[in-house]
C-alpha positions in Angstrom: 0.3 0.1 0.0 1.3 2.9 -1.0 0.8 6.4 1.3 1.9 9.3 2.3 2.7 11.2 5.9 2.2 14.3 6.0 4.5 15.2 9.1 4.6 18.2 11.0 7.9 19.5 11.9 9.4 19.1 14.5 9.2 21.6 17.6 11.3 25.2 17.0 11.5 28.4 18.6 9.6 29.9 17.3 6.8 27.6 18.9 8.4 28.0 22.0 7.8 31.8 21.8 4.8 31.3 20.2 5.2 34.0 17.8 3.8 33.9 14.3 6.2 33.2 12.0 4.4 32.7 8.9 6.9 34.1 6.0 10.4 34.6 7.4 12.1 31.3 6.6 14.1 31.6 9.4 14.0 29.3 13.0 15.4 26.5 14.2 14.4 23.4 16.0 14.5 23.3 19.6 16.6 20.9 21.1 13.1 19.1 21.5 13.0 19.4 18.3 15.9 17.9 17.1 15.2 14.8 18.8 11.7 14.2 18.0 12.9 13.9 14.4 15.6 12.2 15.3 13.1 9.8 16.8 10.9 10.0 13.8 13.0 8.8 12.5 13.6 5.6 13.8 9.8 5.7 14.1 9.7 6.0 9.8 13.3 3.8 9.2 11.2 0.7 7.7 7.9 2.5 6.2 9.5 2.4 2.2 9.7 5.8 1.9 11.0 6.6 -2.0 11.0 10.3 -1.1 10.7 13.8 1.2 10.1 16.9 0.8 9.7 20.0 3.0 8.7 23.2 3.8 11.0 26.2 3.0 10.7 27.3 6.5 13.7 26.2 8.0 12.6 24.6 10.5 11.1 21.7 8.6 13.9 21.3 5.9 15.8 21.4 9.7 13.2 18.0 10.1 13.6 16.5 7.0 17.1 16.2 7.2 17.2 14.7 10.3 14.9 12.4 8.6 16.6 11.7 5.4 19.9 11.0 6.7 18.4 8.4 8.5 16.5 7.1 5.1 19.0 8.3 2.9 17.7 10.4 1.3 18.0 13.7 -0.2 14.9 16.6 1.1 13.8 18.8 -1.8 11.9 21.7 -0.5 8.6 22.2 -1.8 7.2 25.6 -1.6 3.6 24.6 -1.6 4.1 22.4 1.7 5.0 26.2 3.3 2.3 27.4 6.6 -0.3 29.8 6.0 0.2 33.3 4.9 -0.8 35.3 8.0 0.0 38.3 6.7 0.4 41.3 9.1 0.5 39.5 12.1 4.1 38.2 11.1 7.0 38.0 13.9 4.1 38.7 16.9 3.7 37.4 19.7 1.2 38.8 22.0 -2.3 38.3 22.6 -4.5 40.3 20.4 -2.5 38.9 17.3 -3.0 35.5 18.7 -6.6 36.6 19.0 -7.1 37.1 15.5 -5.6 34.1 14.0 -7.7 32.1 15.9 -11.3 34.6 14.8 -10.0 34.4 10.9 -8.6 29.9 11.4 -12.1 28.8 12.7 -13.8 30.6 9.4 -11.4 28.3 7.5 -12.4 25.3 9.4 -16.0 26.6 8.6 -14.6 26.3 4.6 -15.4 30.3 4.6 -13.0 30.2 1.2 -12.8 34.3 0.9 -11.5 34.5 4.5 -7.5 36.0 4.9 -5.3 37.1 7.3 -5.2 40.8 7.3 -2.9 41.2 4.6 -2.2 37.9 4.2 -3.4 34.7 1.8 -7.6 33.3 1.6 -8.7 29.7 2.6 -9.1 29.4 -1.2 -5.4 29.9 -1.8 -4.3 27.5 1.3 -6.3 24.9 0.1 -5.2 24.7 -3.5 -1.8 25.7 -2.5 -1.5 22.1 -0.4 -4.3 20.6 -3.0 -1.3 20.8 -5.5 1.8 19.5 -2.9 -0.2 16.5 -2.6 -1.7 16.3 -5.6 2.4 15.7 -7.1 2.7 12.8 -4.9 2.7 9.7 -7.4 0.5 7.1 -7.3 3.4 4.2 -6.8 5.1 5.7 -4.0 5.0 6.2 -0.8 6.4 9.8 0.5 7.6 12.0 3.5 6.1 15.3 3.1 6.8 17.8 6.5 4.5 20.6 6.8 3.2 22.1 9.0 0.2 22.4 11.8 -2.0 25.4 11.1 -2.3 24.6 7.4 -2.5 20.9 7.2 -4.7 20.2 10.5 -7.5 22.7 8.7 -6.4 21.4 4.8 -6.7 17.5 4.7 -9.9 16.8 6.2 -11.1 18.0 3.2 -9.6 16.4 0.8 -10.7 13.0 2.6 -13.6 10.9 1.9 -14.3 9.6 5.6 -16.0 11.0 7.4 -14.2 10.2 10.7 -11.1 12.4 8.7 -14.0 15.5 8.9 -14.4 15.2 12.9 -10.6 15.6 13.7 -8.7 18.7 12.9 -7.7 18.5 16.3 -3.7 19.3 17.2 -1.1 17.9 16.1 2.0 17.7 18.0 5.4 18.2 16.7 6.6 15.6 14.0 2.5 14.5 14.6 2.0 13.0 11.2 -1.6 12.6 8.9 -1.5 9.5 7.1 -3.0 9.4 3.8 -3.9 6.4 1.7 -4.9 8.3 -2.4 -8.1 7.2 -3.7 -8.6 9.0 -7.2 -9.0 12.8 -7.9 -7.3 14.3 -5.2 -9.3 12.6 -2.3 -7.7 10.6 0.2 -8.5 8.5 2.8 -7.5 8.7 6.3 -5.3 6.6 7.4 -4.4 8.2 10.7 -4.4 11.2 12.9 -1.6 12.9 14.6 0.0 9.6 14.4 3.1 10.2 17.0 3.8 6.7 18.6 6.8 7.9 18.0 7.7 9.9 20.6 6.6 7.9 23.1 10.0 5.9 22.8 
């Protein structure tokens, strides 16, 4: 069975700071994030991964390279896997910014296609972008896509044919994975949500 493992990156310094960084590519993993990625690499070692793609954000790239070293694969950047563009909220960590982010995100969860972050992208733009990234996966390959918790959590359920996926959308742990099986016509069967058993080791 060919599967798509969609992973949230390991814990980053900006995660710890609770800072919104949806445009600035820089930002390393924390020591805990590097450990999470190493544990994920061990877990993925026997999953027949043939290709690794990652968001251009450094936190996703670093996660992918740690895993790629273990799997002996060279990861490649894919711009469509980047986090949603939060516009004028970029680099803010104050509660007012998070309140705005949450309000817009709830509208995205309701599939309000034109809802946008101030100065940022609409839900439709983010949906089309992540859909392209998933559609680029060949039907005969098992791949790992390292992306971000915000965009994957809100877009992927709408691409799944099983109703259970639509009821999820809950928080993704750092290096938590959504496991998808291609169904056809750009749709998927969600086989697992927030798979993170490697973190229990």
